[in-house]
C-alpha positions in Angstrom: -40.6 50.0 41.0 -44.0 49.6 42.6 -47.0 51.2 41.2 -45.7 51.6 37.7 -47.8 48.6 36.5 -50.2 46.5 38.4 -48.8 43.2 39.6 -50.2 40.3 37.5 -49.6 36.7 36.8 -47.8 35.2 33.8 -50.1 33.4 31.4 -49.2 29.7 31.8 -50.5 26.2 32.1 -50.6 26.4 35.8 -49.3 28.5 38.7 -47.1 25.6 39.7 -44.2 27.9 40.4 -43.3 31.6 40.4 -41.4 33.3 37.6 -37.8 34.4 38.3 -35.6 36.7 36.2 -32.0 37.4 35.4 -30.7 40.7 34.2 -27.3 40.7 32.6 -25.6 44.1 32.4 -22.9 43.5 29.8 -20.4 45.5 27.8 -22.4 45.4 24.7 -26.0 44.9 25.8 -28.3 44.8 28.7 -30.6 41.7 28.7 -33.6 40.6 30.7 -34.6 37.0 30.7 -37.7 35.9 32.7 -37.9 32.1 33.4 -41.1 30.3 34.3 -39.6 29.1 37.7 -36.6 28.0 39.5 -36.1 24.4 38.4 -33.6 22.1 36.8 -34.3 23.3 33.3 -36.1 26.7 33.5 -38.0 27.8 30.4 -37.5 31.4 29.2 -40.9 33.1 28.9 -39.7 36.6 28.1 -36.3 37.6 26.7 -35.4 41.2 25.7 -32.0 42.5 24.8 -31.0 46.2 24.4 -27.7 47.1 22.7 -26.5 49.9 24.9 -22.8 49.7 24.3 -21.8 50.6 27.9 -18.2 49.5 27.2 -17.6 51.6 24.2 -14.6 53.9 24.7 -13.8 52.3 28.0 -10.1 51.7 27.3 -9.6 55.3 26.3 -11.7 57.1 28.9 -11.9 54.6 31.7 -15.6 55.4 32.1 -18.9 54.0 30.8 -20.2 55.4 27.5 -22.6 58.3 28.4 -25.2 57.4 25.7 -25.0 53.8 26.8 -25.6 54.8 30.4 -28.7 56.7 29.5 -30.0 53.8 27.4 -29.2 51.3 30.1 -30.9 53.3 32.8 -34.1 53.5 30.7 -33.9 49.8 30.0 -33.5 49.0 33.7 -36.6 51.1 34.6 -38.5 49.2 32.0 -37.2 45.9 33.2 -38.3 46.8 36.8 -41.8 47.6 35.6 -42.1 44.4 33.5 -40.9 42.0 36.2 -43.2 43.7 38.8 -46.2 43.3 36.5 -45.3 39.6 35.7 -45.2 38.7 39.4 -41.5 37.8 39.4 -40.5 36.7 42.9 -36.8 37.0 42.5 -34.7 39.2 40.2 -31.0 38.3 40.0 -29.1 41.3 38.4 -25.4 41.2 37.6 -23.0 43.5 35.9 -19.8 42.3 34.2 -16.7 43.6 32.5 -17.6 47.2 31.5 -19.1 48.2 34.9 -16.5 46.2 36.8 -13.6 48.1 35.1 -15.1 51.6 34.8 -14.2 54.2 37.3 -17.9 55.4 37.3 -19.2 51.8 37.6 -20.2 52.2 41.3 -22.0 55.4 40.4 -24.0 53.7 37.7 -25.0 50.9 40.0 -26.3 53.5 42.6 -28.3 55.3 39.8 -29.9 52.0 38.8 -31.0 51.3 42.3 -32.3 54.9 42.8 -34.2 55.0 39.5 -35.5 51.5 39.2 -35.3 49.8 42.6 -33.2 47.1 41.1 -30.1 46.1 43.0 -27.3 45.1 40.6 -24.3 43.1 41.8 -21.0 43.8 40.0 -19.3 40.4 39.9 -15.6 39.7 39.7 -14.2 38.2 36.5 -13.6 34.8 38.2 -17.2 34.8 39.4 -18.4 35.6 35.9 -16.3 32.6 34.6 -17.7 30.3 37.3 -21.4 31.2 36.6 -20.9 30.8 32.8 -19.3 27.4 33.4 -22.2 26.4 35.7 -24.6 27.3 32.9 -22.6 25.0 30.5 -22.5 22.3 33.2 -26.3 22.5 33.6 -26.8 21.6 29.9 -23.7 19.3 29.6 -23.4 17.5 33.0 -20.3 15.5 31.9 -18.6 18.4 30.0 -15.0 17.6 29.4 -12.5 20.1 27.9 -13.0 23.8 28.4 -15.7 26.5 28.0 -15.1 30.0 26.8 -17.7 32.8 27.1 -17.1 35.6 24.6 -18.5 39.0 25.5 -18.0 42.5 24.3 -15.0 43.4 26.5 -13.9 40.1 28.1 -13.7 36.4 27.5 -14.0 33.9 30.4 -12.4 30.5 30.1 -12.9 27.5 32.5 -11.2 24.1 32.3 -13.8 21.3 32.8 -13.2 17.7 33.7 -16.2 15.3 33.6 -18.4 18.2 34.7 -16.1 19.6 37.4 -14.9 23.1 37.2 -11.1 23.4 37.4 -8.8 26.3 36.2 -10.7 29.5 35.3 -9.6 32.9 34.1 -11.1 36.1 32.6 -9.2 38.0 30.0 -9.6 41.6 28.7 -10.3 40.7 25.2 -13.4 41.2 23.0 -14.8 42.9 19.8 -15.2 46.3 21.6 -11.6 46.4 22.6 -10.4 45.3 19.2 -12.5 47.9 17.4 -11.2 50.8 19.5 -7.6 49.8 20.3 -4.4 50.4 18.3 -3.6 46.8 18.0 -4.4 44.1 15.4 -6.5 41.1 16.2 -3.7 38.6 16.0 -1.5 40.5 18.4 -4.4 41.0 20.9 -5.3 37.3 20.8 -1.7 36.0 21.2 -0.9 38.5 24.0 -3.7 37.1 26.0 -3.9 33.4 25.1 -0.1 33.0 25.6 -0.8 33.2 29.3 -3.0 30.2 29.3 -0.5 27.5 30.3 -3.2 25.1 31.2 -5.2 25.2 27.9 -3.3 22.3 26.3 -4.6 20.1 29.1 -7.9 20.0 27.3 -6.4 18.0 24.4 -8.8 15.4 23.2 -11.8 17.1 24.9 -14.5 19.5 23.7 -14.5 23.3 23.4 -17.9 24.6 24.6 -18.4 28.0 22.9 -20.7 30.4 24.7 -21.8 33.9 23.6 -23.8 35.5 20.9 -20.8 36.0 18.5 -20.0 32.3 18.5 -23.6 31.3 18.2 -23.8 33.6 15.2 -20.8 31.8 13.8 -22.6 28.5 14.3 -25.6 29.7 12.3 -23.4 30.9 9.5 -21.8 27.4 9.4 -25.4 25.8 9.3 -26.3 28.1 6.4 -23.0 27.3 4.7 -23.5 23.5 5.0 -27.2 23.5 4.4 -27.8 21.9 7.8 -31.4 20.7 8.3 -31.9 22.4 11.7 -31.5 26.0 12.8 -30.8 25.2 16.5 -27.5 26.5 17.6 -27.5 24.9 21.0 -25.7 21.5 20.8 -24.5 22.2 17.2 -21.2 20.3 16.8 -18.4 20.7 14.3 -15.2 18.7 14.2 -11.8 20.2 15.0 -10.8 20.2 11.3 -14.1 21.8 10.1 -13.8 24.4 12.9 -10.3 25.4 11.8 -11.1 25.6 8.1 -14.3 27.5 8.6 -12.8 29.9 11.1 -10.0 30.7 8.6 -12.6 31.2 5.9 -14.7 33.6 8.0 -11.8 35.6 9.3 -10.8 36.6 5.8 -14.2 37.4 4.4 -15.1 41.1 3.8 -17.9 42.9 5.6 -19.9 43.1 2.4 -19.8 39.3 2.0 -20.8 38.7 5.6 -23.8 41.0 5.4 -25.2 38.8 2.7 -25.7 36.0 5.1 -29.4 35.6 6.0 -30.3 36.6 9.5 -26.9 38.0 10.4 -27.2 41.6 11.8 -24.7 44.3 10.9 -23.3 44.3 14.5 -22.7 40.6 14.4 -21.2 40.8 10.9 -18.6 43.2 12.3 -17.6 41.0 15.2 -17.7 37.7 13.4 -14.2 37.7 11.9 -12.7 38.4 15.3 -14.8 35.7 17.0 -13.6 33.3 14.2 -9.9 34.2 14.8 -10.4 33.6 18.6 -12.1 30.2 17.9 -9.3 29.2 15.5 -6.6 30.1 18.1 -8.3 28.3 21.0 -8.9 25.1 19.0 -5.3 25.1 17.8 -3.8 25.7 21.2 -6.0 23.3 23.1 -6.0 20.3 20.8 -9.7 19.7 21.3 -11.5 17.2 18.9 -14.7 19.2 18.5 -16.5 22.5 19.1 -20.0 22.4 20.7 -22.0 25.6 20.7 -23.9 26.3 23.9 -26.9 28.6 24.4 -26.4 28.0 28.2 -24.1 30.3 30.0 -24.1 33.1 32.6 -27.8 33.6 33.0 -28.6 29.9 33.2 -25.7 29.5 35.6 -27.3 32.1 37.9 -30.4 29.9 38.2 -28.5 26.6 38.4 -26.3 28.1 41.2 -29.4 28.4 43.4 -30.8 24.9 42.9 -30.7 22.3 45.7 -28.3 19.3 45.3 -31.2 17.1 44.5 -32.4 19.2 41.7 -28.9 19.5 40.3 -28.6 15.8 40.0 -31.7 15.5 37.7 -30.9 14.6 34.1 -31.6 17.7 32.0 -33.3 15.8 29.1 -35.6 13.8 31.4 -36.5 16.9 33.4 -37.3 18.9 30.2 -39.3 16.1 28.7 -41.3 15.6 31.9 -42.0 19.3 32.3 -43.1 19.6 28.6 -45.4 16.5 29.1 -46.9 18.1 32.3 -47.7 21.2 30.3 -49.2 19.7 27.2 -50.2 16.1 27.8 -53.4 14.6 29.1 -53.9 14.1 32.8 -54.2 10.4 32.2 -50.8 10.0 30.4 -48.0 8.3 32.3 -44.8 8.2 30.2 -42.9 6.5 33.0 -45.4 3.6 33.1 -45.3 3.3 29.3 -41.4 3.3 29.4 -41.4 0.4 31.9 -44.1 -1.5 30.0 -42.2 -1.6 26.8 -38.7 -2.0 28.2 -38.7 -5.9 27.7 -39.0 -5.2 24.0 -35.6 -3.5 23.9 -33.1 -5.7 25.8 -29.4 -4.9 25.7 -29.9 -1.1 25.0 -27.1 1.1 26.3 -27.5 4.0 28.7 -27.9 6.6 25.9 -30.5 4.5 24.1 -32.5 3.9 27.3 -32.5 7.6 28.2 -33.8 8.6 24.7 -36.5 6.0 24.8 -37.6 7.1 28.2 -37.7 10.7 27.0 -39.7 9.7 24.0 -42.3 7.9 26.3 -42.6 11.0 28.3 -43.3 13.0 25.1 -45.5 10.3 23.5 -48.8 12.2 24.2 -47.4 15.6 23.1 -49.8 16.0 20.2 -53.0 14.4 21.6 -55.1 17.5 21.0 -53.9 18.2 17.4 -56.0 17.3 14.3 -55.1 13.6 13.4 -54.0 14.5 9.9 -51.3 16.8 11.3 -50.0 15.0 14.4 -47.1 13.4 12.6 -45.7 16.6 11.2 -46.4 18.7 14.3 -44.7 16.1 16.6 -41.7 15.9 14.5 -41.1 19.6 13.9 -42.0 20.6 17.5 -39.5 18.3 19.0 -36.8 19.3 16.4 -37.3 22.9 17.3 -38.2 22.8 21.0 -35.5 24.1 23.4 -34.5 20.7 24.6 -31.5 20.4 26.9 -29.2 17.4 27.5 -29.5 15.9 24.0 -27.5 16.3 20.9 -29.0 16.9 17.5 -29.0 13.2 16.6 -30.8 12.4 19.8 -33.3 15.2 19.1 -33.9 13.6 15.7 -34.4 10.3 17.3 -37.0 11.7 19.7 -38.9 13.5 16.9 -39.0 10.3 14.7 -40.1 8.2 17.7 -43.0 10.5 18.8 -44.1 11.1 15.2 -44.1 7.3 14.5 -46.3 6.9 17.6 -49.1 8.4 15.5 -48.3 7.2 11.9 -45.5 6.7 9.4 -43.3 9.7 8.7 -43.5 10.7 5.1 -40.3 10.3 3.0 -40.3 14.0 2.2 -40.2 15.0 5.9 -37.6 12.3 6.7 -35.3 13.3 3.8 -35.5 17.0 4.7 -35.0 16.9 8.4 -33.7 13.5 9.5 -31.7 11.6 6.9 -28.4 13.5 7.6 -28.8 13.2 11.3 -29.6 9.5 11.9 -28.1 6.4 10.4 -30.2 3.4 9.4 -29.9 1.6 12.7 -30.9 4.6 14.8 -33.9 5.3 12.4 -35.0 1.7 12.8 -34.8 1.9 16.6 -36.6 5.2 16.7 -39.5 3.9 14.5 -39.7 0.7 16.7 -39.9 2.9 19.8 -42.7 4.8 18.2 -44.6 1.6 17.2 -44.2 0.2 20.7 -45.7 3.4 22.1 -48.5 3.3 19.6 -49.3 -0.4 20.6 -49.3 0.6 24.3 -51.8 3.4 23.7 -54.0 1.2 21.4 -54.1 -1.7 23.8 -55.1 0.4 26.8 -56.7 3.4 25.3 -54.2 5.4 27.4 -55.6 3.9 30.6 -52.6 3.0 32.7 -54.5 0.6 34.9 -55.4 -1.5 31.8 -51.9 -1.2 30.4 -50.3 -2.6 33.6 -52.5 -5.7 33.3 -50.7 -6.6 30.0 -47.1 -7.1 29.0 -45.0 -7.3 25.9 -41.5 -8.9 25.6 -39.0 -10.4 23.2 -38.0 -14.1 23.5 -35.5 -15.0 20.8 -37.1 -14.3 17.4 -40.6 -14.0 18.9 -42.4 -10.9 20.2 -45.0 -11.9 22.7 -48.0 -9.8 23.8 -49.5 -11.3 26.9 -53.0 -10.5 28.1 -54.9 -11.8 31.1 -57.9 -14.0 30.1 -60.3 -11.7 31.8 -59.2 -8.9 29.5 -59.2 -10.9 26.3 -61.6 -8.3 24.9 -58.7 -5.9 24.6 -57.4 -7.8 21.6 -59.0 -6.6 18.4 -58.2 -6.1 14.8 -56.5 -2.7 15.3 -54.4 -4.1 18.2 -53.4 -7.1 16.1 -52.3 -5.0 13.2 -50.3 -2.6 15.3 -48.7 -5.6 17.2 -47.7 -7.1 13.9 -46.2 -3.9 12.7 -44.0 -3.7 15.8 -43.0 -7.3 15.4 -42.1 -6.7 11.8 -39.9 -3.7 12.6 -38.0 -5.9 15.1 -37.7 -8.8 12.7 -39.8 -10.9 15.1 -42.7 -13.3 14.8 -45.8 -11.9 16.7 -47.4 -14.2 19.2 -50.4 -13.4 21.5 -50.6 -15.4 24.8 -53.3 -15.4 27.5 -52.7 -16.1 31.2 -55.2 -17.3 33.7 -56.6 -14.6 35.9 -59.1 -14.6 38.9 -60.4 -11.2 37.9 -63.9 -11.0 36.4 -64.2 -10.2 32.7 -63.9 -6.6 31.7 -67.2 -7.0 29.7 -70.1 -9.2 30.9 -72.9 -10.4 28.7 -71.8 -8.3 25.8 -72.2 -5.1 27.8 
């Protein structure tokens, strides 16, 4: 829609990439998400949802709801103006169940194009399922079990084995259809789920729950259990807890549900049905846990366009590297710090190594904050940042590591946010990671060329800091104290060694 607003540039750290957008025209809502660029883990920089209700009355009339159409057209004109002004280079617009099934769906698509200039693609149910599963796969590369994306008028299910997409289906079942049909929820669920002859193959795996109704269920469970975080993505509950909680929610009155903080009236109305569906799927599949995913169709649309090389990147490392690039100092090098301190942590498994690498990438996150607040800011920022590819325990590990790189985390902060997420061994390892990062920055002042002239390693019960004799000046009281703190955390004896070097001293004649 050229000329509506002048084309501009999104405010950002750099113009490294161009923003892209995904518009999802659903049965309940029309949503625009603008991402910073096309990359392994795109960061949402603008997100707007308008509850249009296009699918209301669809089963009885066969057409889109007139008021919803008017609201959706207005929203699409606005989205076109916004994306043009933001300098978005590519807009991916898809329409799902309501538009797909309505007899006037094609007419609506033509009106959108004529009035806004946006070209919306109505995707088949199988394609919707595939894209939603790709979104889950992008956040959980080794996803094993099945994913289900619950919308207003349909639910998409895909069997996943070690990240590969297998059986997939879309079913005409959702809160809108239940509210307007002459059928009870149990009958509607059984009628549709009885056709899933493959769902039992997911036994022992994980149910990845996608969609706003299920994320709302996760937030209610967090509130119910007094969980220390309010991050729905990667929130996990066991099979037994999922069944018990779903049964509880499905029998609560609307008055009771509306008392839940942060739960809208619309979500309160759909929550019992979402709980019933979750209970049925967990029971039928035999999964061991439910994991809630904020990644679905929209993220799948971006992931589907990535090169094979970008798809292979680890999502946590990609996120950490991107955040470090945006906020760290130009002299910081988390990869070099990770390699330097690796000899301190022999025998770590793959998960431990990845978490330590991510922590090193984030080590300089709070360099510009006031020193008195760096610990708290680092901890809370990492706990709440939209990290991908890490569970909540790993998120807590990263927060404690990076906070400990600056100073000791106060007991009050630890008890409130971390104690229920980390066991003692994980906490000790996270603190040791932070102390090792702190030592590396202290020894070198953050100058990588200096850090690479030194080394640190474990030999039996000894922790050895090795310095070249030409750089003996790098050892000082602060370095010694921080080296001893790291050694103590590892139950090692600290030892400083010097090796002969042909290099001239760093400081000559006291200058």
